[in-house]
C-alpha positions in Angstrom: -37.6 0.1 11.3 -36.2 3.3 12.8 -36.9 2.5 16.4 -35.8 4.7 19.3 -32.1 5.2 19.7 -31.0 7.7 22.4 -28.5 10.3 21.3 -25.5 10.2 23.6 -24.9 13.2 25.8 -21.6 15.1 25.9 -20.6 15.6 29.5 -19.1 18.8 30.9 -15.7 16.9 31.4 -15.5 16.6 27.6 -15.5 20.4 27.2 -13.0 20.7 30.0 -10.7 18.2 28.1 -11.1 20.1 24.8 -10.2 23.3 26.6 -7.1 21.8 28.1 -6.0 20.6 24.7 -6.5 24.0 23.2 -4.7 25.6 26.1 -1.7 23.3 25.6 -1.7 24.0 21.8 -1.7 27.8 22.5 1.1 27.5 25.1 3.3 25.6 22.6 2.7 28.1 19.8 3.5 31.0 22.0 6.6 29.2 23.4 7.8 28.5 19.8 7.2 32.1 18.9 9.3 33.2 21.8 12.1 30.9 20.6 12.0 31.9 17.0 10.9 35.5 17.1 11.6 36.6 20.7 8.1 37.4 21.9 7.6 37.1 25.7 5.2 34.1 25.6 5.1 33.5 29.3 3.9 37.0 30.0 1.4 36.8 27.1 0.0 33.5 28.4 -0.1 34.8 32.0 -2.2 37.8 30.8 -4.4 35.4 28.7 -4.9 33.2 31.8 -5.7 36.1 34.0 -8.2 37.4 31.4 -9.8 33.9 31.2 -10.1 33.7 34.9 -11.7 37.1 35.1 -14.1 36.0 32.3 -15.0 32.9 34.2 -15.8 34.9 37.3 -17.8 37.3 35.3 -19.7 34.5 33.6 -20.5 32.8 36.9 -21.8 36.1 38.3 -23.8 36.7 35.1 -25.3 33.2 35.1 -26.3 33.6 38.7 -28.3 36.6 37.8 -29.5 35.6 34.3 -29.7 31.8 34.6 -28.5 31.1 31.1 -28.2 27.3 30.8 -25.5 27.5 28.0 -23.0 29.4 30.1 -21.7 26.5 32.1 -20.2 24.9 28.9 -18.3 28.2 28.2 -17.1 28.3 31.8 -15.9 24.7 31.8 -14.2 25.2 28.4 -12.4 28.4 29.6 -11.3 26.6 32.8 -9.8 23.8 30.7 -8.0 26.4 28.5 -6.5 28.1 31.6 -5.3 24.8 33.2 -3.9 23.5 29.9 -2.1 26.8 29.1 -0.6 27.0 32.6 0.7 23.4 32.4 2.1 24.0 28.9 3.9 27.2 30.0 5.6 25.4 32.8 6.6 22.5 30.6 8.0 24.6 27.8 9.7 26.9 30.2 11.8 23.9 31.3 12.4 23.1 27.6 13.7 26.7 27.1 16.0 26.5 30.1 17.5 23.2 28.9 17.8 24.4 25.3 19.8 27.5 26.4 22.2 25.4 28.3 22.6 23.0 25.4 23.3 25.9 23.0 26.0 27.4 25.3 27.8 24.3 26.2 27.9 20.5 25.6 25.4 18.6 27.7 26.4 15.1 28.9 23.8 12.6 27.8 23.0 10.6 30.9 19.4 9.5 31.4 16.8 6.9 30.7 15.9 5.4 27.3 12.2 6.4 26.9 11.3 4.1 24.0 12.7 1.1 22.1 15.2 2.1 19.4 14.2 2.2 15.8 16.5 1.2 12.9 17.4 3.7 10.3 19.7 4.2 7.4 22.6 5.2 9.5 22.0 3.1 12.6 19.7 3.1 15.6 17.7 6.1 16.9 16.1 6.5 20.3 15.1 9.2 22.8 16.9 9.6 26.2 15.2 11.5 29.0 18.0 13.5 30.7 18.5 12.7 34.3 19.4 16.2 35.4 16.8 18.1 33.4 13.2 17.1 34.1 10.8 16.8 31.2 13.2 17.1 28.3 14.9 14.5 26.0 17.7 14.1 23.6 17.5 12.1 20.4 20.4 9.7 20.2 21.7 8.3 16.9 24.0 5.3 17.3 26.3 4.2 14.5 25.9 0.8 12.8 27.4 -2.1 14.6 26.7 -0.7 18.1 24.1 -2.7 20.0 21.4 -0.3 21.2 19.9 -0.2 24.6 16.2 -0.8 25.2 13.4 1.1 26.9 13.9 1.8 30.7 17.7 1.4 30.6 19.9 4.0 32.2 22.6 5.0 29.9 25.7 7.2 29.4 26.2 8.2 25.7 29.5 9.5 24.4 29.0 12.2 21.9 28.4 15.9 21.5 24.8 17.2 21.6 23.7 19.4 18.8 21.0 21.8 19.9 17.8 22.1 18.0 17.8 24.9 15.4 15.1 27.4 14.8 14.8 27.4 11.0 13.0 24.3 9.9 9.9 22.1 10.5 12.1 19.4 12.1 13.0 21.9 14.9 9.3 22.6 15.5 8.6 18.9 15.8 11.5 18.5 18.3 10.0 21.4 20.3 6.7 19.6 20.4 8.2 16.3 21.5 10.3 17.9 24.2 13.7 17.2 22.5 16.3 19.8 23.1 18.8 18.4 20.6 20.4 15.3 19.0 23.6 13.5 19.4 25.5 11.1 17.2 26.8 8.6 19.8 29.9 6.7 19.2 29.4 4.5 22.2 26.9 3.8 24.9 27.4 2.6 28.4 24.5 0.7 30.2 24.3 1.7 33.8 21.3 -0.5 34.8 17.6 -0.4 34.8 15.7 2.7 35.8 14.0 2.9 39.2 10.5 3.1 37.7 7.7 0.6 37.3 8.8 0.2 33.7 12.4 -0.4 34.8 11.3 -3.0 37.4 9.4 -4.9 34.7 12.2 -4.4 32.1 14.1 -7.7 32.9 10.9 -9.7 32.4 10.2 -7.7 29.2 13.8 -8.4 28.0 13.4 -12.1 28.6 10.0 -12.1 26.9 11.7 -10.3 23.9 14.3 -13.0 23.8 11.6 -15.7 23.5 9.8 -13.8 20.8 13.1 -13.3 18.9 13.1 -17.1 18.3 9.8 -16.9 16.5 10.7 -16.4 12.9 8.6 -15.1 10.0 6.0 -12.4 9.6 3.9 -13.8 12.4 6.8 -13.5 14.8 7.4 -9.9 13.7 3.7 -9.0 14.3 3.6 -10.9 17.6 6.5 -8.9 19.0 4.7 -5.7 18.1 1.3 -6.8 19.6 2.6 -8.3 22.8 5.4 -5.8 23.6 4.6 -2.7 21.6 8.0 -3.2 20.0 8.0 -2.6 16.2 11.7 -2.9 15.7 11.4 -6.0 13.5 8.6 -4.5 11.4 10.2 -1.1 10.8 10.7 -0.4 7.1 9.4 -3.8 6.0 6.9 -4.6 3.3 4.6 -6.0 6.0 4.5 -2.5 7.7 3.5 -0.9 4.4 0.8 -3.5 3.8 -0.7 -2.9 7.2 -0.8 0.8 6.6 -2.4 0.4 3.1 -5.0 -1.9 4.7 -5.7 0.4 7.7 -4.4 -2.2 10.1 -1.6 -0.3 11.8 -3.7 0.3 14.8 -3.6 -3.4 15.7 0.1 -2.9 16.5 -0.5 0.1 18.7 -1.2 -1.2 22.2 -4.5 0.4 23.1 -8.0 -0.3 24.3 -8.5 -3.3 22.0 -5.6 -5.1 23.5 -6.5 -4.2 27.1 -10.1 -5.1 26.4 -9.1 -8.6 25.3 -6.9 -8.9 28.4 -9.8 -7.7 30.6 -12.2 -10.3 29.2 -9.6 -13.0 29.8 -8.9 -11.9 33.4 -12.6 -11.5 34.1 -13.3 -15.0 32.9 -10.5 -16.4 35.1 -11.9 -14.4 38.1 -15.4 -15.7 37.5 -14.1 -19.3 37.3 -12.3 -18.7 40.6 -15.7 -17.4 42.0 -14.2 -14.1 42.9 -16.4 -11.2 44.0 -16.8 -7.8 42.2 -14.0 -6.2 44.2 -11.6 -9.1 43.4 -12.4 -9.1 39.7 -11.8 -5.3 39.5 -8.5 -5.7 41.3 -7.4 -8.7 39.1 -8.3 -6.9 35.9 -6.7 -3.6 36.9 -3.4 -5.2 38.1 -3.2 -7.3 34.9 -3.9 -4.3 32.8 -1.3 -2.2 34.7 1.4 -4.9 34.2 0.6 -5.2 30.5 0.8 -1.4 30.0 4.2 -1.4 31.8 5.4 -4.4 29.8 4.5 -2.8 26.5 6.4 0.4 27.1 3.8 2.7 28.7 2.4 4.0 25.4 0.0 6.9 25.6 -2.9 5.1 24.0 -2.5 2.2 26.5 -2.3 4.6 29.5 -5.5 6.3 28.3 -7.2 2.9 28.2 -5.9 1.9 31.6 -7.2 5.2 33.2 -10.6 4.7 31.5 -10.7 1.1 32.7 -9.7 2.1 36.3 -12.6 4.6 36.3 -15.0 2.0 35.1 -13.8 -0.3 37.9 -14.3 2.4 40.5 -17.8 3.0 39.2 -18.5 -0.7 39.5 -17.2 -0.8 43.1 -19.3 2.2 44.0 -22.4 0.8 42.4 -22.7 3.6 39.9 -23.2 3.3 36.1 -20.0 4.3 34.3 -20.0 7.0 31.6 -17.6 6.2 28.8 -17.4 9.8 27.5 -16.7 11.2 30.9 -14.1 8.5 31.6 -12.4 9.3 28.2 -12.5 13.0 28.8 -11.1 12.7 32.4 -8.3 10.4 31.2 -7.3 12.6 28.3 -7.4 15.8 30.3 -5.4 14.3 33.2 -2.7 13.0 30.9 -2.5 16.3 29.0 -2.1 18.3 32.2 0.6 16.0 33.5 2.4 15.7 30.2 1.5 18.4 27.7 3.8 16.9 25.0 1.0 14.3 24.5 -1.1 16.9 22.7 1.3 16.3 19.7 1.7 12.5 20.1 0.1 10.8 17.1 -0.8 7.6 19.0 -2.5 9.6 21.8 -4.5 11.7 19.3 -5.6 8.7 17.2 -6.6 6.8 20.3 -8.7 9.6 21.8 -10.4 10.4 18.5 -11.2 6.7 17.7 -12.7 6.0 21.1 -14.6 9.3 21.2 -16.0 8.6 17.8 -17.1 5.1 18.8 -18.7 6.2 22.0 -20.8 8.9 20.2 -21.6 7.4 16.8 -21.1 3.6 17.1 -24.8 3.0 17.9 -26.0 5.2 15.1 -23.7 3.6 12.5 -24.6 0.1 13.7 -28.3 0.8 13.3 -27.7 2.0 9.7 -25.5 -1.1 8.9 -28.1 -3.5 10.4 -30.9 -1.8 8.4 -28.8 -2.0 5.1 -27.5 -5.5 5.5 -30.8 -7.1 6.7 -31.1 -10.2 8.8 -28.6 -12.3 6.8 -25.9 -9.8 7.2 -26.6 -8.6 10.7 -23.6 -10.3 12.2 -21.4 -8.1 10.0 -23.2 -4.9 10.8 -21.3 -4.2 14.1 -17.7 -4.8 12.9 -18.4 -2.9 9.6 -19.9 0.1 11.5 -17.2 0.2 14.1 -14.5 0.1 11.5 -16.0 2.9 9.5 -16.6 5.1 12.5 -13.1 4.6 13.9 -11.5 5.3 10.5 -13.6 8.4 9.9 -13.0 9.8 13.4 -9.2 9.5 13.0 -9.0 11.0 9.5 -8.2 14.6 10.8 -5.0 13.2 12.3 -4.1 10.3 10.0 -4.3 12.1 6.7 -2.0 15.0 7.4 0.6 12.7 9.0 0.4 9.5 6.9 -1.3 10.8 3.7 -3.1 7.5 3.2 -6.8 6.7 3.1 -7.4 2.9 3.0 -10.4 1.8 1.0 -10.1 -1.9 2.0 -10.0 -1.1 5.7 -13.5 -2.5 6.6 -12.8 -5.8 4.9 -9.3 -6.0 6.4 -10.5 -5.3 9.9 -13.3 -7.7 9.8 -10.9 -10.5 9.0 -7.9 -9.4 11.1 -9.5 -8.4 14.4 -10.7 -11.9 15.4 -7.3 -13.4 14.4 -5.4 -10.8 16.4 -7.7 -11.5 19.4 -6.8 -15.2 19.3 -3.1 -14.4 18.8 -3.0 -12.0 21.7 -4.8 -14.4 24.1 -2.5 -17.3 23.2 0.6 -15.0 23.1 -0.1 -13.8 26.7 -0.4 -17.4 27.8 2.8 -18.1 26.0 4.6 -15.3 27.9 3.5 -16.6 31.2 4.5 -20.2 30.3 7.8 -18.9 29.0 8.7 -17.4 32.3 8.5 -21.0 33.8 9.8 -23.0 30.8 11.5 -21.4 27.8 10.9 -24.4 25.5 7.2 -24.7 26.4 6.8 -20.9 26.1 8.3 -20.9 22.6 5.9 -23.7 21.6 2.9 -21.7 22.7 4.2 -18.5 21.1 4.7 -20.3 17.8 1.0 -21.2 17.9 0.2 -17.6 18.6 2.1 -16.4 15.6 0.1 -18.6 13.2 -3.0 -16.4 13.0 -0.8 -13.4 12.6 0.9 -15.0 9.7 -2.6 -15.2 8.2 -3.1 -11.5 8.9 0.1 -10.6 7.1 -0.8 -12.8 4.1 -4.3 -11.3 4.0 -2.9 -7.7 4.2 -0.5 -8.6 1.4 -3.3 -9.7 -0.9 -5.5 -6.7 -0.2 -2.7 -4.2 -0.4 -1.7 -5.3 -3.9 -5.2 -4.6 -5.2 -5.1 -1.5 -7.4 -7.0 1.2 -5.6 -6.6 -0.4 -2.2 -5.6 3.0 -0.8 -5.3 6.5 -2.1 -2.9 9.2 -1.0 -4.5 12.4 0.3 -3.1 15.8 1.3 -4.9 18.2 3.5 -4.2 20.7 6.3 -4.7 19.4 9.8 -6.5 22.6 10.8 -8.9 22.4 7.8 -9.6 18.7 8.4 -10.1 19.3 12.1 -12.6 22.1 11.6 -14.4 20.2 8.9 -14.7 17.1 11.2 -15.9 19.2 14.1 -18.6 20.8 12.0 -19.7 17.6 10.3 -19.6 15.6 13.6 -21.4 18.3 15.5 -24.1 18.6 12.8 -24.5 14.8 12.6 -24.8 14.6 16.4 -27.4 17.4 16.5 -29.4 15.9 13.6 -29.0 12.2 14.7 -30.6 10.8 11.5 -32.0 7.4 12.1 -32.8 5.2 9.1 -36.5 5.3 8.1 -36.5 2.3 5.9 -34.4 -0.5 4.6 -34.5 1.1 1.1 -33.1 4.4 2.4 -30.3 2.6 4.3 -29.3 0.6 1.2 -29.5 3.6 -1.0 -27.1 5.4 1.4 -24.8 2.4 1.5 -24.8 2.2 -2.3 -23.8 5.9 -2.5 -21.0 5.4 0.0 -19.7 2.3 -1.9 -19.9 4.2 -5.2 -17.9 7.1 -3.8 -15.2 4.6 -2.5 -15.1 2.9 -5.9 -14.6 6.3 -7.7 -11.8 7.1 -5.3 -10.2 3.7 -5.9 -10.5 3.7 -9.7 -10.1 7.5 -10.1 -12.1 9.9 -12.1 -11.8 9.8 -15.9 -8.7 12.0 -16.5 -6.9 12.2 -19.8 -4.4 15.1 -19.6 -2.5 16.4 -22.5 1.3 16.0 -22.8 3.1 17.0 -19.7 6.1 16.3 -17.6 5.6 16.6 -13.8 8.6 16.9 -11.4 6.8 15.7 -8.2 7.6 17.3 -4.9 8.7 14.2 -2.9 11.3 15.8 -0.6 15.0 15.0 -1.0 14.8 12.7 -4.0 13.5 12.4 -7.6 10.1 11.3 -8.9 9.2 12.6 -12.4 5.9 11.7 -14.2 5.8 11.7 -18.0 2.2 11.6 -19.2 0.1 12.0 -22.4 -3.5 11.0 -22.2 -3.8 7.6 -20.6 -0.1 6.7 -21.2 2.2 7.4 -18.3 5.8 6.6 -17.2 7.3 7.3 -13.8 11.0 8.1 -13.6 12.2 7.3 -10.1 10.0 7.1 -7.0 11.5 9.4 -4.3 12.5 8.2 -0.8 9.1 7.9 0.9 6.2 5.6 -0.2 3.5 7.7 1.5 4.7 10.9 0.0 4.8 9.3 -3.5 1.3 7.8 -3.1 -0.1 11.2 -2.2 1.7 12.9 -5.1 0.5 10.3 -7.7 -3.1 10.5 -6.3 -3.0 14.3 -6.7 -2.1 13.8 -10.3 -4.9 11.2 -10.9 -2.5 8.3 -11.7 -4.0 4.8 -11.5 -2.0 3.2 -14.2 1.7 3.3 -15.2 2.9 1.8 -18.4 6.4 1.7 -16.9 8.6 2.7 -14.0 12.2 3.7 -14.7 14.6 3.6 -11.8 17.6 5.6 -12.8 20.0 4.1 -10.3 20.2 2.2 -7.1 20.0 4.9 -4.4 17.2 5.1 -1.8 16.3 8.7 -2.6 15.3 7.5 -6.1 13.9 4.0 -5.3 12.7 4.1 -1.7 9.2 5.2 -2.5 8.5 2.2 -4.8 6.2 0.6 -2.2 3.9 3.6 -2.5 2.7 2.4 -5.9 1.6 -0.9 -4.5 -2.2 -0.8 -4.0 -2.5 2.5 -6.0 -1.7 1.8 -9.6 -1.2 -1.0 -12.1 2.3 -1.2 -13.5 3.3 -2.7 -16.8 7.1 -2.9 -16.6 10.0 -1.8 -14.4 13.4 -0.7 -15.9 16.8 0.1 -14.5 20.3 0.9 -15.9 22.4 -1.8 -17.5 25.0 -2.5 -14.8 27.7 -5.0 -13.9 26.5 -5.2 -10.3 24.4 -8.4 -9.9 23.1 -7.2 -6.6 21.8 -3.9 -7.9 18.3 -2.9 -6.6 18.3 -5.8 -4.1 16.6 -3.6 -1.5 13.5 -3.1 -3.8 13.3 -6.4 -5.6 10.6 -7.7 -3.3 8.5 -4.6 -3.9 9.0 -5.1 -7.6 7.7 -8.7 -7.4 4.5 -7.4 -5.6 4.1 -4.7 -8.1 4.5 -6.8 -11.2 3.7 -10.4 -10.4 1.4 -9.8 -7.4 3.4 -12.2 -5.3 6.3 -12.0 -2.8 9.2 -12.8 -5.0 12.4 -11.2 -6.1 12.3 -9.4 -9.5 15.1 -7.4 -11.0 14.5 -4.3 -13.2 14.8 -4.8 -16.9 18.1 -3.3 -18.1 18.1 -0.1 -20.2 21.0 1.0 -22.4 21.8 3.8 -24.8 19.5 4.0 -27.8 16.4 2.4 -26.2 13.2 4.4 -26.7 9.7 4.6 -25.3 6.5 6.1 -26.7 4.2 7.8 -24.2 1.3 9.0 -26.3 2.9 11.7 -28.5 6.0 11.9 -26.3 9.2 10.1 -27.1 11.6 9.1 -24.3 15.2 8.2 -25.5 17.9 6.7 -23.3 21.2 8.6 -23.7 23.2 6.8 -21.0 24.6 4.3 -19.9 26.2 2.9 -23.0 27.2 -0.5 -21.5 27.9 -2.2 -18.2 31.0 -0.6 -16.7 32.3 -1.8 -13.3 34.5 1.3 -13.0 31.5 3.6 -12.8 30.1 4.8 -9.5 26.5 4.2 -8.7 25.6 7.8 -9.5 27.4 7.5 -12.9 25.3 4.5 -13.8 22.2 6.8 -13.7 19.9 6.5 -16.7 19.9 9.8 -18.6 16.7 10.4 -20.6 15.7 12.8 -23.3 12.0 13.6 -23.3 10.9 15.2 -26.6 7.8 16.2 -28.5 7.4 18.5 -31.6 10.3 20.8 -31.1 10.3 20.6 -27.3 12.9 18.6 -25.3 13.8 18.1 -21.7 16.7 16.2 -20.2 16.3 14.0 -17.1 19.8 13.5 -15.6 19.3 11.4 -12.4 22.4 11.8 -10.3 24.9 11.5 -13.1 28.1 13.5 -12.7 31.0 14.9 -14.7 32.3 11.5 -16.0 29.0 11.0 -17.8 28.9 14.4 -19.4 32.5 14.0 -20.6 31.7 10.7 -22.2 28.5 12.0 -23.8 30.4 15.1 -25.1 33.0 13.0 -26.8 30.3 11.3 -28.9 28.3 14.5 -29.5 25.3 13.7 -27.3 25.2 17.0 -25.5 22.7 19.1 -27.4 20.5 22.0 -26.5 17.3 21.4 -24.5 14.5 23.5 -23.3 14.2 22.2 -19.8 17.0 20.6 -17.7 16.4 18.5 -14.6 19.5 19.6 -12.7 21.7 16.5 -12.0 22.2 15.2 -8.4 19.8 17.7 -6.8 22.1 20.6 -7.5 25.3 19.3 -5.9 28.7 20.7 -6.8 29.8 17.5 -8.5 26.7 17.2 -10.7 26.4 20.1 -13.1 29.5 21.4 -15.0 30.0 24.7 -16.9 30.8 22.9 -20.2 27.7 20.7 -20.0 25.5 23.6 -19.1 26.9 25.6 -22.1 26.1 22.7 -24.4 22.5 22.2 -23.1 21.7 26.0 -22.8 18.4 25.3 -21.1 15.8 28.0 -20.7 14.5 26.5 -17.4 16.4 24.4 -14.9 14.4 22.4 -12.3 16.0 21.2 -9.1 14.3 18.3 -7.3 15.3 18.8 -3.7 13.9 18.7 -0.2 14.6 20.8 2.9 16.2 20.2 5.3 18.8 17.8 3.9 22.1 16.6 5.1 24.0 17.5 1.9 23.4 21.3 1.6 21.7 20.7 -1.7 21.5 22.7 -3.9 25.0 24.1 -3.7 25.6 27.8 -3.9 28.1 27.3 -6.7 25.6 25.4 -8.8 23.0 28.1 -8.3 25.5 30.8 -9.3 26.5 28.8 -12.4 22.9 28.6 -13.5 22.3 32.3 -12.8 25.4 33.3 -14.8 24.0 31.3 -17.8 20.7 33.3 -17.6 18.7 30.1 -16.8 15.5 30.4 -14.9 15.8 28.2 -11.8 12.8 26.5 -10.2 12.9 24.2 -7.1 10.5 21.7 -5.7 11.3 22.7 -2.1 10.2 26.3 -2.9 7.6 25.9 -5.7 6.2 22.4 -5.0 5.5 20.0 -7.9 6.3 21.6 -11.2 4.4 20.7 -14.4 6.0 21.3 -17.8 3.4 21.7 -20.5 4.8 21.4 -24.1 2.9 23.5 -26.7 2.9 23.9 -30.5 5.3 26.9 -29.9 7.4 26.9 -26.7 6.2 25.5 -23.4 4.9 26.6 -20.0 5.7 25.6 -16.4 2.9 25.4 -13.9 3.6 25.6 -10.2 1.5 24.5 -7.3 -1.4 27.0 -6.9 -1.7 27.3 -10.7 1.0 29.9 -11.0 2.6 29.8 -14.5 5.9 30.6 -16.1 5.5 31.0 -19.8 
């Protein structure tokens, strides 16, 4: 049953590529240290490079005398580090020079749009590579109503560049992307197409986009992403969230899968035309090159193109191609040419997925075949490949997306064949559309049909409770763990000894996934958890198995991770205090994670309130794509959460004169002499109205209104509440300077202990028989 299965070898090029990656990482870290602290990173790196070079010479000399067979790996690794560090130093030296100029004076934004614009809350965002400063970009934000340019257009943007700061994580991300600043553009002038391969293909791409724009529905949205690498229509939609929950986002990233399908089609056409090996290689390579250019020259597709070209050269020379060597050469070449790719998510995911498949696909397939037996052998390969690719990308995916899909194997088995058909038909539709728009639209409409099926399937799987769990882990810890586990597994290379052993192992894996989906038995005592969800509110009230969530924060992935950390798999109710995105935007994060009983919102005279999240509410409550409005809450309504009582203190009735903030549901959470006040974003008008009817009374814990803004908390209300602890739910950085200095001074003058989620993380309030305690992340306590 075990058979003989050769363990793949790791070529020397792989160690060189790893060294280049480490060298780029080190160069960026030292460059950032120079920027933020002032250390001379270029000198340090030069010294390190010289030391490495001397070490290489010494090792070569020593090997010549000692003949140690393990030394070449060290030598190749150090050479890669030297090359990567040198390339990184040059790249970030250019960044520094451009950043200094931007800080000292305004820089005109004239350059080439690097990627298609993405929609946001305040308009369109896209990077522009500056024409007069090689290797650096500026992030442009266009106001609503201005039609944005597309990738490969040369533009002039009117606006003042704001240089990247040095005091937050966003600045570090900009440094890693090569962005020297941002500009809020009031207008943009299109100069023409760039004189690059992408610019030459841009008119065809633009016409193709016009054809796809006439294909409506979810299938059309997905087709535009797959054929052009353009996710504009998908950005921020429920379909995008469903794909992420199901582990299908990779199908939208133009990569080896898409190029492989294209290569098969072109090879079949070449064979039908009775073309020789050289002709087939040329046809496949040219078609792949055109497709990479048409889809925006994404790093993952470029990596696949380089690997394919190397395989083609091997075929022409009569040599057997080495997948790992091709992957390593492609990755190292791209890193040295463009060190910013070391921090590109798509590039990292692509390299890890392909590397994991090249090394472990055969081993995983053997285990799957052994466990499934003859009847399930057809499923063995897709199941094994999905599991290997997902496991290989976890060190990058979890720190960034915070989601582990548990339905990914099933979703991929169903989706990949449908996407293959859609891509093949869609490419044909693009060619036909260049000749006849009407005929092309007809073919593209057919191509969108299987993708509509993918979207529907993703919707059904994503709504299953436990479809995905949120995880939080350090990239460094995950990377080291993956390296040790992967290295150990490669060294051990455990082949299945029997069908029983394989099925027992598979049963253990399935049981572990079910435990992750259902959650471990967890019945906490009474508690109130102010979740750290960034710039927004999300507060969990829980006692035993009963739980209510007040607001959802702004980000679905962040909320999913926070709720998973707290062991939440069921919510009796969700209360949305008011209709602002920083309190409702994360609602989609509950889909696929927890079962929800009811959803409530404030009683309001606005019939369109919560329209942006009604589709998510339908998926959450009814399990279908429908529009569901929250049930209205008014003063006097109460909830029981185990031994905790939640009482609605505001709003009193629908009032069209109130602002959205002042319609916020104000809740009192009480239990045996303990009370806390959850204020949403309510402001002075609310506190005056509540004061007139005697509803302002002392509390133990106050959730500071409106994230600590100047118009949230008042001296009179604070005096009436007299809280012992005040908690501010806030994220840094934010555009509103929350919490305000005046609010912090007001709380300090009242003798109130102030705690903040941006400093202390999630805060858990634990009521007791006498008094209460507040637990911070890391098990720190405030009694």
